[in-house]
C-alpha positions in Angstrom: -18.3 -5.4 6.9 -16.5 -6.1 3.7 -13.2 -8.1 4.2 -10.1 -6.4 3.0 -8.0 -7.7 0.2 -4.7 -9.1 1.4 -1.9 -8.1 -0.9 2.0 -8.7 -1.4 3.9 -5.6 -1.1 7.7 -5.0 -1.9 9.4 -2.1 0.1 12.3 0.2 0.0 13.8 1.0 3.7 14.5 4.6 3.9 17.5 6.3 5.6 15.5 6.0 8.9 14.8 2.4 8.5 11.1 3.0 7.8 9.7 0.9 4.9 8.0 2.6 2.0 5.9 0.6 -0.5 7.6 0.5 -3.9 5.2 -2.2 -5.8 2.5 -4.4 -4.8 0.7 -7.3 -6.3 -3.1 -7.5 -6.6 -3.4 -11.2 -7.5 -1.0 -11.8 -10.3 -1.2 -8.0 -11.3 1.8 -5.9 -10.4 1.4 -2.2 -9.7 4.5 -0.1 -9.5 4.1 2.8 -7.0 4.6 6.0 -8.9 4.4 8.4 -5.9 3.4 8.1 -2.2 0.7 10.8 -2.1 0.2 10.7 1.8 1.0 8.5 4.8 -0.3 8.3 8.2 -0.2 6.1 11.4 -3.2 4.7 13.3 -2.9 2.8 16.4 -2.7 -0.7 14.7 -1.8 0.2 11.3 0.4 2.3 8.9 -1.4 3.8 5.9 -0.2 5.0 2.5 -2.0 6.5 -0.2 -0.1 6.0 -3.3 -0.7 6.4 -7.2 0.2 3.5 -9.4 2.0 3.3 -12.7 -1.5 2.7 -14.2 -2.7 6.2 -13.0 -4.9 4.7 -10.3 -5.0 5.7 -6.6 -4.8 3.1 -3.9 -4.8 3.3 0.0 -2.9 0.4 1.4 -2.2 -0.5 5.0 0.3 -2.5 7.0 -0.8 -4.4 10.0 2.4 -4.6 12.1 1.1 -7.1 14.5 0.2 -9.6 11.8 2.9 -8.4 9.4 0.1 -8.2 6.7 -0.6 -5.8 4.0 -4.0 -5.0 2.8 -5.7 -3.0 0.1 -8.3 -0.8 1.8 -9.4 1.7 -1.0 -9.1 1.7 -4.9 -9.9 4.6 -7.2 -9.6 4.2 -10.9 -8.3 7.2 -12.6 -6.1 5.7 -15.4 
């Protein structure tokens, strides 16, 4: 199994207190979230499918127990 890439994510807390990713960093490269395309919950993670300001699509997830964000899927479109 390929290890997931740990990333740093900056979030915005919505009116219900849930956090939505606004930007994230892959190494030193910053990606602004243009749009959250989808979101879903799994037993141990929260997933977000987002489009970046570069036109690429990413699926990132948050591990609530470890309080860690990971990049799980990347699709170059831009």
